[in-house]
Structure formats: C-alpha cells, structure tokens
C-alpha positions in Angstrom: -30.6 13.1 -33.8 -30.8 16.0 -31.3 -27.1 16.8 -31.3 -24.5 17.5 -34.0 -22.1 14.7 -34.7 -19.1 16.3 -33.1 -18.3 12.9 -31.6 -17.0 11.6 -34.9 -15.3 14.8 -36.2 -11.5 15.0 -35.6 -11.7 18.7 -36.1 -14.0 19.3 -33.2 -12.7 18.2 -29.8 -14.4 21.1 -27.9 -17.1 23.7 -28.6 -17.6 26.9 -26.6 -15.1 25.7 -23.9 -12.8 28.2 -22.3 -9.1 28.0 -23.2 -7.1 25.7 -20.9 -5.6 27.3 -17.8 -3.8 26.5 -14.6 -5.9 24.9 -11.9 -6.7 27.1 -8.8 -9.7 27.8 -6.6 -10.5 31.5 -6.0 -12.2 33.0 -3.0 -13.4 36.4 -1.9 -10.8 36.5 0.9 -7.6 34.7 1.6 -8.1 31.0 2.3 -5.2 28.6 2.9 -7.0 25.3 3.1 -8.5 24.8 -0.4 -6.6 21.8 -1.5 -8.5 19.0 0.2 -11.3 21.3 1.3 -12.0 23.5 -1.7 -15.7 23.5 -1.1 -15.0 25.9 1.8 -14.4 28.7 -0.8 -17.4 31.1 -1.1 -16.7 31.3 -4.8 -16.9 27.6 -5.3 -20.4 26.1 -5.8 -20.3 22.3 -5.9 -23.0 20.8 -8.0 -22.4 17.2 -7.0 -25.2 15.2 -5.5 -28.4 13.5 -6.7 -29.1 14.0 -10.3 -31.9 12.8 -12.5 -30.7 10.2 -15.0 -31.9 8.1 -17.9 -29.8 5.5 -19.7 -30.2 4.9 -23.5 -28.7 1.9 -25.3 -28.5 4.0 -28.4 -28.1 7.7 -29.1 -30.9 7.3 -31.7 -33.3 6.6 -28.9 -32.7 10.1 -27.5 -35.4 11.7 -29.5 -36.9 14.3 -27.0 -35.3 17.5 -25.9 -34.8 16.4 -22.3 -32.5 19.4 -21.7 -35.3 22.0 -22.1 -36.3 23.8 -18.9 -39.4 22.4 -17.5 -39.1 19.0 -19.3 -40.8 16.3 -17.3 -38.1 14.1 -15.8 -40.4 12.3 -13.3 -39.8 9.1 -15.3 -36.0 9.4 -14.9 -34.0 7.5 -12.3 -31.8 9.1 -9.8 -28.0 8.7 -9.6 -25.2 10.3 -7.6 -22.8 12.6 -9.4 -19.9 12.1 -9.6 -20.4 8.4 -10.6 -20.2 6.0 -13.4 -23.4 4.4 -14.7 -22.0 0.9 -14.8 -21.6 1.0 -11.0 -25.3 2.1 -10.8 -26.5 -1.0 -12.7 -26.8 0.4 -16.2 -25.0 -1.0 -19.2 -22.3 -3.5 -18.3 -18.7 -3.5 -17.0 -16.0 -4.4 -19.5 -12.3 -4.9 -18.9 -9.9 -4.9 -21.8 -6.2 -4.3 -22.0 -5.2 -3.8 -25.7 -8.3 -4.5 -27.8 -10.9 -1.8 -28.4 -14.4 -2.6 -27.2 -15.7 -2.0 -30.7 -14.7 -2.6 -34.3 -11.7 -0.6 -35.5 -12.8 2.1 -38.0 -11.4 5.5 -36.9 -12.7 8.0 -36.4 -16.1 6.2 -36.4 -17.6 4.4 -33.5 -20.7 2.1 -33.5 -23.9 3.8 -34.6 -25.8 2.8 -31.5 -23.7 4.6 -29.0 -24.9 4.0 -25.4 -25.5 7.3 -23.6 -26.8 8.8 -20.5 -29.0 11.9 -20.0 -28.4 13.8 -16.8 -30.6 16.6 -15.4 -29.9 18.6 -12.3 -31.7 21.6 -10.7 -29.8 24.0 -8.5 -30.0 27.4 -7.0 -27.7 30.1 -8.2 -27.4 33.6 -6.7 -25.3 36.1 -8.6 -22.7 38.0 -6.5 -22.3 41.7 -7.1 -18.5 41.5 -6.8 -18.3 38.2 -8.7 -20.9 38.3 -11.4 -19.2 35.9 -13.8 -20.0 32.2 -13.6 -17.9 29.4 -15.1 -19.1 25.8 -15.2 -16.4 23.2 -14.7 -16.4 19.5 -15.4 -13.3 17.8 -14.2 -14.0 14.4 -15.7 -16.6 13.0 -18.1 -16.2 9.8 -20.1 -16.2 9.8 -23.0 -17.7 13.0 -24.5 -20.6 15.2 -23.5 -23.0 18.0 -24.6 -24.2 20.6 -22.1 -27.3 22.8 -21.8 -28.1 25.4 -19.1 -31.8 26.3 -18.8 -32.5 24.8 -22.2 -29.7 26.8 -24.0 -26.8 25.0 -25.5 -23.6 25.7 -23.5 -21.1 23.6 -25.4 -19.4 20.2 -26.1 -16.2 18.6 -25.0 -14.2 15.4 -24.8 -11.0 14.1 -23.2 -12.3 12.3 -20.1 -9.5 13.2 -17.7 -9.2 16.9 -18.6 -11.1 19.8 -17.2 -13.7 21.4 -19.4 -14.8 24.9 -18.5 -17.7 26.9 -19.9 -18.7 30.5 -19.4 -22.3 30.3 -18.5 -22.8 33.8 -17.1 -25.4 34.7 -19.6 -27.3 31.4 -19.4 -27.9 31.4 -15.6 -31.0 32.8 -13.9 -31.2 34.3 -10.5 -32.6 31.5 -8.3 -33.5 28.1 -9.8 -31.6 26.7 -12.8 -31.5 23.5 -14.8 -28.3 21.8 -16.0 -28.6 19.1 -18.5 -25.8 16.9 -19.9 -25.8 14.1 -22.5 -22.8 11.8 -22.0 -21.8 9.4 -24.8 -20.0 6.2 -24.0 -17.8 6.4 -27.1 -16.6 9.1 -29.5 -13.6 9.5 -31.9 -11.5 10.2 -28.8 -12.2 6.7 -27.6 -9.5 5.6 -30.1 -7.0 7.5 -27.8 -8.5 6.0 -24.6 -7.5 2.4 -24.9 -5.9 2.2 -21.5 -5.5 -1.0 -19.6 -8.5 -0.6 -17.3 -12.2 -1.3 -16.8 -14.2 0.8 -19.3 -16.7 3.0 -17.4 -18.9 5.9 -18.5 -20.4 9.0 -17.0 -19.6 12.1 -15.0 -17.0 10.7 -12.8 -15.3 13.8 -11.3 -16.6 16.9 -9.6 -18.9 19.4 -11.3 -18.9 23.0 -10.0 -19.4 26.7 -10.7 -16.7 29.3 -10.0 -18.1 32.8 -9.3 -15.6 35.4 -10.5 -15.2 39.1 -11.0 -15.0 40.6 -14.4 -11.6 42.1 -13.6 -9.4 39.2 -12.5 -6.5 36.9 -13.3 -7.5 34.3 -15.9 -4.3 32.3 -15.9 -0.8 32.3 -14.5 2.4 30.3 -15.0 5.0 30.2 -12.3 8.6 29.3 -13.2 11.6 29.4 -11.0 15.4 29.9 -11.6 17.3 28.4 -8.6 20.7 29.9 -7.9 23.0 29.1 -5.0 21.5 31.6 -2.5 18.3 32.8 -4.2 15.5 31.9 -6.5 14.0 34.1 -9.2 10.3 33.5 -9.3 8.6 34.5 -12.5 4.8 34.8 -12.7 3.5 35.0 -16.3 0.0 36.4 -15.7 -2.9 36.7 -18.0 -5.9 38.8 -17.0 -9.6 38.5 -18.0 -9.5 42.3 -17.7 -6.6 44.3 -16.2 -6.8 44.8 -12.4 -4.4 45.9 -9.7 -2.9 42.7 -8.2 -0.7 42.4 -5.1 1.6 39.3 -5.2 3.0 38.0 -2.0 5.2 35.0 -1.4 5.4 33.6 2.2 7.4 30.8 3.7 5.7 27.9 5.5 5.7 29.9 8.7 3.9 32.8 7.1 6.8 35.2 6.9 6.8 37.4 3.7 9.9 36.6 1.6 8.9 38.6 -1.6 6.2 40.9 -2.8 5.3 42.8 -5.9 2.4 44.2 -8.0 1.0 43.8 -11.5 -2.1 45.0 -13.3 -1.9 43.6 -16.9 -0.6 40.8 -18.9 3.1 40.1 -18.5 5.8 38.6 -16.4 6.4 39.7 -12.8 9.8 38.6 -11.4 10.4 38.3 -7.7 13.5 37.2 -5.7 13.5 34.9 -2.7 16.7 34.8 -0.8 18.2 31.7 0.9 15.4 29.4 -0.3 14.6 26.0 1.2 14.3 23.6 -1.8 11.5 21.1 -2.2 12.2 17.4 -2.5 10.3 14.2 -1.6 12.1 13.9 1.7 11.4 17.5 2.7 8.4 18.8 0.7 8.9 22.4 1.7 6.2 24.7 0.2 5.9 28.5 -0.1 2.6 30.2 -0.5 1.8 32.6 -3.4 -1.0 35.0 -2.6 -2.6 36.9 -5.5 -4.8 39.6 -4.0 -7.2 41.6 -6.2 -9.9 44.0 -5.0 -12.7 41.4 -5.4 -10.8 38.1 -5.4 -7.9 36.3 -3.8 -6.1 33.2 -5.1 -3.8 31.2 -2.9 -1.4 28.8 -4.4 1.6 26.8 -3.2 4.9 26.5 -4.9 8.1 24.6 -4.3 11.6 25.5 -5.5 13.4 22.7 -7.2 15.4 21.8 -10.3 15.5 18.8 -12.5 18.1 18.5 -15.2 20.2 16.0 -17.2 24.0 16.3 -17.1 26.3 13.8 -18.7 23.4 11.4 -19.2 22.5 11.4 -15.5 19.3 12.9 -14.0 19.9 15.4 -11.2 17.3 16.8 -8.8 18.4 19.9 -6.9 21.9 19.1 -8.0 21.8 15.5 -6.6 21.8 12.3 -8.6 18.2 11.0 -8.2 16.7 7.5 -8.1 12.9 7.3 -8.7 11.4 4.7 -6.3 8.1 4.8 -8.2 4.8 3.1 -8.8 2.2 3.3 -11.5 -1.2 4.3 -10.2 -4.7 4.1 -11.7 -7.8 5.7 -10.4 -9.6 2.5 -9.2 -11.9 1.5 -6.4 -14.0 -1.7 -6.2 -17.0 0.3 -4.8 -16.8 3.6 -6.7 -15.0 2.7 -9.9 -13.3 5.7 -11.4 -14.7 8.1 -8.8 -11.8 8.9 -6.4 -12.0 11.6 -3.9 -9.3 13.3 -1.7 -9.8 10.8 1.1 -9.1 7.9 -1.2 -6.1 9.6 -2.7 -4.7 10.3 0.7 -5.1 6.6 1.7 -3.0 5.6 -1.4 -0.3 8.2 -0.7 0.0 7.1 2.9 0.4 3.5 2.0 3.0 4.5 -0.6 4.9 6.5 2.0 4.8 3.7 4.4 6.4 1.4 1.8 9.3 3.7 0.7 8.0 5.1 -2.6 9.0 8.6 -3.6 7.5 8.9 -7.0 4.2 8.2 -8.9 3.3 7.9 -12.6 -0.3 8.9 -13.3 -0.9 6.0 -15.6 -2.3 6.5 -18.1 -4.1 9.9 -17.8 -4.0 13.0 -15.6 -5.5 12.5 -12.2 -7.8 15.0 -10.5 -6.1 18.4 -10.2 -5.9 18.3 -6.3 -4.0 14.9 -6.6 -0.9 16.9 -7.7 -1.4 19.5 -4.9 -1.4 16.6 -2.4 1.8 15.2 -4.0 3.3 18.7 -3.5 2.4 18.6 0.2 3.2 15.0 1.0 6.4 14.6 -1.0 6.1 12.6 -4.2 7.8 13.3 -7.6 5.2 12.7 -10.4 5.2 11.8 -14.0 2.1 13.4 -15.3 0.8 11.4 -18.3 -1.4 12.6 -21.1 -4.8 10.9 -21.6 -3.5 9.0 -24.7 -3.3 5.3 -25.4 -3.9 4.0 -28.9 -2.8 0.4 -28.2 -5.5 -1.3 -30.4 -3.8 -0.8 -33.8 -1.1 -3.2 -32.6 -3.8 -5.9 -32.7 -4.9 -5.4 -36.3 -4.7 -8.4 -38.6 -1.4 -8.8 -40.4 -0.7 -11.4 -43.0 2.8 -11.6 -41.7 1.9 -12.0 -38.0 5.2 -11.3 -36.3 5.9 -8.9 -33.5 8.3 -7.0 -35.7 5.7 -6.5 -38.4 3.1 -5.5 -35.9 5.5 -3.0 -34.3 6.4 -1.5 -37.7 2.8 -0.9 -38.7 1.4 0.0 -35.3 1.8 3.8 -35.9 0.2 4.0 -39.3 -3.4 4.5 -38.3 -3.0 7.1 -35.5 0.4 8.0 -34.2 1.8 8.8 -37.7 -1.4 9.9 -39.4 -1.6 13.8 -39.5 -5.4 13.6 -39.2 -4.9 12.9 -35.5 -2.3 15.6 -34.8 -4.9 18.1 -33.5 -6.4 15.6 -31.1 -3.1 14.3 -29.7 -1.5 17.7 -29.3 -4.8 18.9 -27.7 -4.6 16.2 -25.0 -1.0 17.0 -24.2 -1.7 20.8 -24.0 -4.7 20.3 -21.7 -2.6 18.3 -19.3 0.4 20.7 -19.3 -1.7 23.9 -19.1 -3.8 22.6 -16.1 -0.9 21.2 -14.1 2.0 23.5 -15.1 2.4 25.1 -11.6 2.8 21.9 -9.6 6.4 21.4 -8.2 5.8 17.7 -7.7 5.5 17.2 -11.5 9.0 16.7 -12.7 8.3 14.9 -16.0 5.7 15.1 -18.8 4.7 11.8 -20.4 3.1 12.0 -23.9 0.9 9.0 -23.1 1.2 5.2 -23.2 1.6 2.5 -25.7 0.5 4.3 -28.8 3.6 3.9 -31.0 5.5 6.9 -32.4 5.1 9.3 -35.3 4.6 12.8 -36.5 1.9 13.6 -34.1 4.0 12.8 -31.1 6.9 14.7 -32.6 4.6 17.7 -32.6 3.4 17.1 -29.1 6.9 16.8 -27.7 8.1 19.9 -29.6 5.2 22.0 -28.2 5.8 20.7 -24.7 9.6 21.4 -24.7 9.0 24.9 -26.1 6.3 25.7 -23.5 8.1 24.1 -20.6 11.8 23.5 -21.1 12.5 23.1 -17.4 10.9 19.7 -17.1 12.0 16.5 -18.7 10.0 14.3 -21.1 9.4 10.6 -21.6 7.4 8.4 -23.9 8.3 4.7 -23.9 6.3 3.9 -27.0 8.8 6.0 -29.1 10.6 2.7 -29.9 7.6 1.4 -31.9 7.7 3.1 -35.4 8.0 2.5 -39.1 11.6 1.3 -39.3 12.0 2.8 -42.8 11.5 6.3 -41.6 13.8 8.5 -39.5 12.0 10.2 -36.7 12.9 13.2 -34.5 13.7 12.3 -30.9 15.4 15.5 -30.0 12.7 16.5 -27.5 12.6 13.2 -25.8 14.9 13.3 -22.7 14.9 9.7 -21.4 15.2 6.3 -22.8 12.3 4.6 -21.1 11.5 0.9 -21.2 8.9 -1.5 -20.0 9.9 -4.9 -18.5 13.4 -5.2 -20.1 15.6 -8.0 -19.0 18.7 -7.2 -17.0 20.7 -8.2 -20.0 18.9 -5.7 -22.2 19.7 -2.9 -19.8 23.3 -4.0 -19.6 23.5 -4.0 -23.4 22.0 -0.5 -23.7 24.3 1.0 -21.1 27.3 -0.6 -22.8 26.5 -0.1 -26.5 24.4 3.1 -26.4 23.7 4.9 -23.1 23.0 8.1 -24.9 20.1 9.1 -22.6 19.3 8.2 -19.0 17.5 4.9 -18.6 14.1 4.9 -17.0 12.1 1.7 -16.1 8.8 3.3 -16.7 7.1 -0.1 -15.9 8.9 -3.0 -14.3 8.3 -5.9 -11.9 4.7 -6.7 -13.1 2.9 -7.5 -9.9 0.3 -10.0 -11.1 -0.3 -13.3 -9.3 2.7 -14.6 -7.5 4.8 -11.7 -8.8 6.8 -9.6 -8.4 9.9 -11.5 -7.5 12.9 -9.6 -8.8 12.9 -6.3 -6.9 16.4 -7.0 -5.5 17.9 -7.8 -9.0 16.6 -4.5 -10.4 17.6 -2.6 -7.3 21.2 -3.7 -7.8 21.0 -2.8 -11.5 19.5 0.7 -10.8 22.2 1.5 -8.2 25.1 0.1 -10.2 25.1 2.8 -12.9 24.3 6.6 -12.4 22.6 6.6 -15.8 19.8 4.5 -14.3 17.4 6.9 -12.8 15.1 4.4 -11.2 11.7 2.9 -12.1 8.0 2.6 -11.6 6.5 -0.7 -10.5 3.5 -2.0 -12.4 1.1 -1.3 -10.7 -0.3 0.0 -7.4 -3.7 -1.7 -7.1 -5.7 -4.6 -8.4 -8.7 -3.5 -10.5 -11.9 -5.3 -9.7 -15.6 -4.6 -9.1 -17.1 -5.5 -5.7 -20.2 -7.8 -6.0 -21.4 -8.4 -2.5 -20.1 -10.8 0.1 -19.2 -14.5 -0.3 -20.3 -17.1 2.2 -16.9 -16.8 4.0 -17.6 -13.1 4.7 -15.1 -11.8 2.1 -15.9 -9.4 -0.6 -16.6 -11.1 -4.0 -14.5 -9.3 -6.7 -15.3 -9.5 -10.5 -12.8 -9.0 -13.2 -12.7 -9.3 -17.0 -15.4 -11.7 -18.3 -17.3 -11.8 -15.1 -19.9 -9.4 -16.4 -20.7 -11.4 -19.5 -18.7 -9.2 -21.9 -17.4 -11.0 -25.0 -14.2 -9.0 -25.5 -12.2 -9.0 -22.3 -8.8 -9.8 -20.9 -9.6 -11.9 -17.9 -7.8 -11.2 -14.7 -5.0 -9.3 -16.3 -6.3 -6.3 -14.3 -5.4 -8.1 -11.0 -1.8 -7.0 -11.1 -1.3 -4.7 -8.2 0.8 -4.4 -5.1 -2.4 -4.0 -3.0 -5.7 -5.7 -3.3 -8.7 -3.7 -4.5 -9.5 -2.7 -0.9 -5.9 -1.7 -0.4 -4.8 -4.6 1.7 -1.1 -5.1 0.9 0.1 -8.0 -1.1 3.3 -9.7 0.0 5.1 -8.1 -3.0 4.5 -4.7 -1.4 6.2 -5.8 1.8 9.1 -7.1 -0.3 9.4 -3.8 -2.1 9.4 -1.9 1.2 12.4 -3.7 2.5 14.4 -3.8 -0.8 14.1 0.0 -0.9 14.9 0.5 2.8 16.7 3.8 3.4 19.8 2.2 4.8 21.7 -1.0 4.0 24.5 -2.8 5.8 27.5 -2.9 3.5 29.6 -5.1 5.8 30.1 -6.1 9.4 33.5 -7.1 10.8 32.4 -9.3 13.7 35.9 -9.5 15.1 36.6 -5.8 15.6 32.9 -4.7 15.8 32.9 -2.4 12.8 29.7 -2.1 10.7 29.5 -0.1 7.5 26.1 1.4 6.5 25.1 3.0 3.2 22.6 5.9 3.1 20.3 5.4 0.1 18.4 8.6 0.7 18.8 11.4 -1.9 18.8 14.4 0.4 18.7 13.5 4.1 21.7 12.7 6.3 21.1 9.5 8.3 21.5 11.3 11.5 18.4 13.3 10.7 16.3 10.7 9.0 16.5 7.4 10.9 17.0 5.9 14.3 18.8 2.6 14.1 18.3 -0.1 16.7 19.7 -3.6 16.8 18.7 -7.0 18.2 20.8 -10.1 18.5 18.9 -13.4 18.7 19.9 -16.9 19.6 17.6 -19.5 18.3 14.9 -16.9 17.9 15.2 -15.4 21.3 16.6 -11.9 21.9 19.8 -12.0 24.0 21.0 -8.4 23.4 19.5 -5.2 22.0 20.2 -1.5 21.8 20.6 1.5 19.6 23.3 2.8 17.3 24.1 6.3 18.4 24.3 9.3 16.0 25.0 7.5 12.7 26.3 10.2 10.4 26.2 9.5 6.7 25.5 12.1 3.9 23.1 11.0 1.1 24.6 8.3 -1.1 27.5 7.9 1.3 28.8 5.3 3.8 29.2 5.5 7.5 31.3 3.3 9.8 29.9 2.5 13.2 31.2 0.5 16.1 29.0 -2.4 17.3 30.7 -4.9 19.5 28.7 -7.9 20.5 29.2 -10.8 22.8 28.2 -13.5 20.4 27.0 -16.8 22.1 29.2 -19.8 21.3 26.2 -22.0 20.4 23.0 -21.7 18.5 21.8 -19.9 15.4 22.7 -16.3 16.1 21.5 -13.4 14.0 22.0 -9.6 14.1 19.0 -7.5 13.0 19.2 -3.8 12.4 15.9 -2.0 12.4 15.5 1.5 10.7 12.8 3.8 12.1 11.8 7.2 11.0 13.4 9.8 13.2 12.0 13.1 11.9 8.5 14.4 11.4 7.2 13.7 7.9 3.9 14.1 6.1 1.7 10.9 6.4 4.3 9.0 8.5 4.5 8.9 12.3 7.8 9.4 14.0 9.2 6.0 14.9 7.6 4.2 11.9 9.6 1.2 10.8 11.1 1.8 7.3 12.9 -1.5 6.9 15.6 -3.8 8.4 18.7 -5.8 7.7 19.5 -9.2 9.1 22.7 -11.2 9.0 23.9 -14.5 10.5 26.8 -14.2 12.9 29.6 -16.8 13.2 30.2 -18.9 16.3 31.6 -22.2 17.3 28.5 -24.4 17.0 25.7 -22.8 14.9 23.2 -25.6 15.3 19.9 -24.9 16.9 20.3 -25.9 20.5 16.8 -27.5 20.9 17.4 -29.5 17.7 20.7 -30.7 19.1 19.0 -31.9 22.3 16.4 -33.7 20.3 19.0 -35.3 18.1 21.1 -36.4 21.1 18.2 -38.1 22.8 18.4 -41.9 22.7 15.1 -43.6 22.1 14.8 -47.3 21.7 13.1 -48.0 18.4 13.2 -51.7 18.9 13.4 -54.3 16.1 12.4 -53.4 12.6 10.9 -56.4 10.8 11.4 -56.4 7.0 9.3 -58.5 4.8 9.6 -58.6 1.0 7.8 -60.2 -1.8 7.7 -59.6 -5.6 5.7 -56.5 -5.2 6.3 -55.0 -1.8 8.8 -54.3 0.9 7.1 -54.0 4.3 9.0 -52.3 7.2 7.3 -52.8 10.6 8.2 -51.8 14.1 6.3 -51.2 17.4 4.9 -47.9 16.3 4.9 -47.8 12.5 4.4 -49.8 9.4 5.7 -48.6 6.0 4.7 -50.4 2.8 7.0 -49.7 -0.3 5.8 -50.6 -3.8 8.9 -52.0 -5.5 7.5 -51.3 -9.0 7.0 -47.5 -8.4 9.6 -46.9 -5.7 6.9 -45.1 -3.8 5.1 -45.8 -0.5 1.6 -47.2 -0.8 0.9 -47.1 2.9 2.4 -45.2 5.9 1.1 -45.8 9.4 2.3 -44.4 12.7 0.9 -44.8 16.2 -2.2 -46.5 14.7 -2.9 -43.7 12.2 -2.6 -43.9 8.4 -0.9 -40.8 6.9 -1.8 -41.4 3.2 -5.3 -42.3 1.9 -4.1 -43.9 -1.3 -0.7 -45.0 -2.7 1.7 -42.3 -3.6 2.0 -41.2 -7.3 4.4 -39.1 -9.2 2.7 -35.9 -10.3 4.6 -33.3 -12.3 1.6 -30.9 -12.5 1.6 -27.7 -10.6 -1.0 -25.1 -9.9 -1.1 -22.7 -12.9 0.2 -19.2 -12.5 -0.9 -16.1 -14.4 2.2 -16.1 -16.6 1.2 -19.5 -18.1 -1.1 -17.5 -20.4 2.0 -16.9 -22.5 2.7 -20.6 -23.0 2.1 -21.6 -26.7 
C-alpha cells in the first residue's frame, strides 16, 4: 500500500494540516466584494478546473506512485474539480438514511475501499510581499492524502471542513504538480451517516492563499451590546507580529471605530449608537484589518441571543424561528454547490417567509454563512456528525426502547471516539465563529448521547458562551446512567405530536422548546403547518421550528418522452442497501420548482393576520407577527371584496401601525352586496427594500366570508330556478334491475349491489362497466410504516 493506514486510526484525523482558523480571504489591497466573488483577490489562486483522474475499485489497486512529478498520466481520464466521481460515471450512486453502506465494524471499513487519484498541473509565481503559500481544500469526501511536486504534504478527513496545508517549501516557481488520493470511506465514515446520497471526491473549491510572513493568522470577533453602544473585541493571533490598523465602518463607509495592534491579544473598540443586525434588517458593518503587505476585510453584525425565563430572546425581543433544514443537493451537480445555487435557495426561502436555516447535517461552504449575514437568515450551524447506524444493530429484544438505550454504546459514549467528535465540532466553530447569522451551534444529528458529546458541548460553551446550543439526540442514551446536560440550552425534538409538546410545557418546560425537525414534507405532506403555527405562538417557551426539508434529493438521468427530467432515487442505481424514495421529502422539487406544501407554508407564516373583523362597525384587528419591524414600515395592505368571484370593491388600508408582536385596529367599512357569496381578501405586500425581495412582492393574504341576506351564488340560483320539462320518467323493475328511462337519459340500477350498471345521457354512456365498491386508495409514502 502506497499510503499509511491513517484512514482506520482514530488517533489520526489530520496530518500536517494547519490549526483551524476563522474563514477570510486576504488581498494585497482593500477589497469589499470577496464574499460571492472571492476569486477577484490577487492573493487567492483558484485551482478548480480540469484535473486528471483515475478511479480504482480498491485501494490495493493503487500500486504506482502516481503523485510523483513527471508520472505519466496520459492514461488517466479528465474530470472537473470540484465534482463527485459518481456524477462523472464512476462507481455508483447510493442513497441510505440510517444504515451504513458497509458492515458495522468501527473503526474499520471494507478492505477494498474505492478511491480516486487526482493530478493537476498549475502555474505558481511567488510574490515578494506574500511569499507564503497555503493550500486549502474546502470539501473532500471522505478522506484524502496530498502531494505537491511528489513530496507528501499531508492527510485529512472530515468532508465538510476546511483542510489547510502550508506548502510554501514544496512549491516551485513556475509549473507545479498537485496530486490527491481520495478514499470513499475511512473511520470518519462512521460519523458521516447522514440521510443523503453518498458521493465521493473533491466536491468544494481548492485554492492557494498567498500570504506575507508577518500577518494575522486568526481572529475572533465578539461583541457586548449595551443600550447605546457596542464593545467590539478582536482576539487576534499573528503568524508573526506586525503593525495592524483596525477600522470599523458602517454600511455607508463612515468610520465608527479604529485602533491598532501588533501582537497576540485582544483589541477592544467601541461603536456608539449601533444598528443591530436581525433577519428583517441585516445591517452589517465592515472590519478592515490593514497590514503593510495584506488587507483583510470582514463583515460583522451586532446582535444578542440569550435565554431568560426559559424564553429565547434575540436583541431583547422574543423570537420565533421560521426555519427550514437545508442539504447541499443538486440533481445535476450532486454535492457541488456554488454561490449562484446558494443564492437561488436563499431567494426562494425569502419569498416564502423563512427567516432561519439549519445546515443539516454538516457545515456548508464558508461563504454560505456570509451570504446569510448579508441576506438576513438566522442559522443553526451543525457539526459534520451523524452516527445513526448503531441504532439499527441487531438486538435480541427488538424494541425501540432497547434500541434507544444501547444506541450510544459504540460511538457516542465510547471514549475512543472523543477525539474525533470534538475535532469535528471544533473545526466547525473555529471556521465559522465570526458570522453574526450563526446564532446556534448544533453538535450533530441523530447520534445518541454520551461522554463524547458532553465533552464537545463543554468545549463549545467555554469557547463561545454567547451562542446557544442544541442537540436533539441527547434524549437517546443509556437510561441507567445520569448524563450532564448543563451545556445544552434547548430542548429540541423531531416530529413530536402536539400532545407531546403540551405535556412537556405542562410537566417540565425547563428549557425552551425547539422543533428542530417537523412537518416532514414527503409525498402529499406536509399538512399540519397551521396546527404547529398555533402551538408555536401559544407559548413563549416555543421558539419556533425547522421544516424537514428544503429540497428533494435526486439524480437527473436525462429527459423522459414527455420532455420532463427523469429523476432517480434510492435503488434506481442498482444498489442493494438503500432507502427508496425517502430522500424525496422536500418543499421544492430537485430543480427548485415549489411543491404546494411550500405555498402553504408561505401563507401560514404570513407577516400579518386578521384577528377579527366587525362587519357592522367596520373595525378590523390585525396582528403583526414580525419580530422587529412595525407594520407601517414592512407591508402595504390592500383589500379586495368579491361577489361570486368578481371584484366589486378594492383599495388600500392606510398607514397600519402595529409594533412587532402587537395588534392594530383599522377601520374598513364596506358596502356588502345583499346577494351572492361575498369574500373580503387582504393582501400583504412588501413595502420596504429588502435583500433578495422586490418591493411590492406578495408575502401572503387573508380571506374571510362576509355575511349578507342571501349568500347563495347568484348564477347557481338562476340555474336552480329555471323550469325545464323533464317529461315522463318510465320505471321498469324486475328481480335484478330497476330501469329509469326518460327522453334524454337511461339509468339501470342493479338491485343486488345497489349500484348503477349503466348510465346514459343524450345518447352517450358515462360508465364502461357496472359500478363496483372499491375501498382501495392510491398508496402514500407513509404507508411504509404499516405493519
């Protein structure tokens, strides 16, 4: 074997990688547009593009040193990086939810691990003012070994974390060769059992950062918000000390604070009369770190999140998360998601009244969070951890309770896995610690609870006490052991019944309740948004929820005869272990066409609701469900009155003033017609400028029936009042049938079944065989649970 067996060693997650740090993109001069366009930085060299590639069905087939400079790769294929090799026709797709795709024997994986060898040639020119070079991989599944110009550069795992290598001494002036061996599985795969298609390869950007020797290595920005000021603390760590000017500017470019630092330590600055960040007004300041040979521009938002009296407060206001769970998924590119695709998702979410996202079940690309900062989403950042598989291990006593009790034994509560689990949490927190949109850290998903998660939570709360924590799987543990939940801030649940929520709030209620997953959107679901909405808003201890999930997961396979894309899901690629179409459970189709459930969500979570309408005196009461904006600033409200579907009156409600979470009473006197079905519809449109939404965009509506003297549809009344001679109906009867016959119709009733065996009207038969009783219905996805 040409590589050491780090991939089955729980003591080696990384080799020769740099310590985790905050994400940023440096440049030689100040640049303000490096979030969605980071390639514009002169210190950022993107290595994406066409790479040489060879797929091996077993690591034992990799016998030649393909990484050596000058190795003949003419026999290799060519693939695009970033990419996943299953989408390029190698190996096979596999979708599983809970089960591992290989036998359970941690930390060991099958001997014949499929792998991919990548080789890429590129030009590098050392800059005098930035002679250091750092090679960054933002996403590789599952683990990988790296060589530069034939020299070993390092090893790393954790697919959704950034791995950074100092390759300064390995690079040549001019042409260079980068080689990477990616393994499909490693010991870390036991922590990567997320509900998703399993794909492999270099699926996020690869790039070099050119940096000075004297520069900032890492910085951690925290804020203490007071009534009229904010204390901004920058905990800076330098590669080598250097004079650094720190400037904070508001969104208009005005300097609001400045200071200087030159060595490791905390610099504290004060910003007076700050504008606070929230999802309805995502106001950002810029922090400019200026050194002699490098400039880093970052954006910060001032906000608070805290728990008081078992209620979650954001900037001092009680908050409700209108959230959704989001996977990285595209039917054409798989795991490979760029800023354009992210922006499309965020725009659709804004259009449908979401204000929060859970990065299920792993950290997203680092610029995803910067985009959430800018566009206004609160985020649960989730560690790249799911060890769901042990729940499925054979138990002689095969009950849910017994499975739950023993679920944690092999990983969550086994100290051998402490280093790996804490490492994944640290990588997430260190990289994303400066993002104001991240309001909560999640320790992972569906892995049960034990000593390793106690350690991860303790480290997280010590490092970052200002954010809250959640981990729904904390409820699955050995019932004979008392565990520490001190560092877990929320009581989070997946798919609880309304009665279960009521019982918790009545009998316990010791922590705020979060619906971390609810309203599973598979098939003809979801159908209970309104019920959960009422529950969420009935009790302040309910802080909201995150719908499962945003998009259907599927793989595009060409076009069907009807012109539509043909989508494959679990089992369609010939895999033996799979979970069928359980991945088709989103609010949007794979191509982001909305399901009807998304339209329902939008209107259930409209920003305004009619509380009551007194038709007699024309008084209408409206409730503002926004958390920060007054209705007068956020929405324009128009109305339409219809009679039998036709508009008979319309107009606008002038200057509706209602503070967040408050009511407003408005006069709306209407001349209601005496006849016909009459409805009043209030339409809520965006009044102010917001990121991703156009002014005037419709955010929802209310519709109510108005009372009048005769509420029958006028056209139906006319039809009913028309007199039409039917003529004589002849009735014939025998032992078997009753036949009703008139000028235009003949009905034949079978006396034995009580059903018609023939129905004819105007010379046309309307049934092609006798009627039958049929209690069968088309199956739904939830029928899978029928036993």
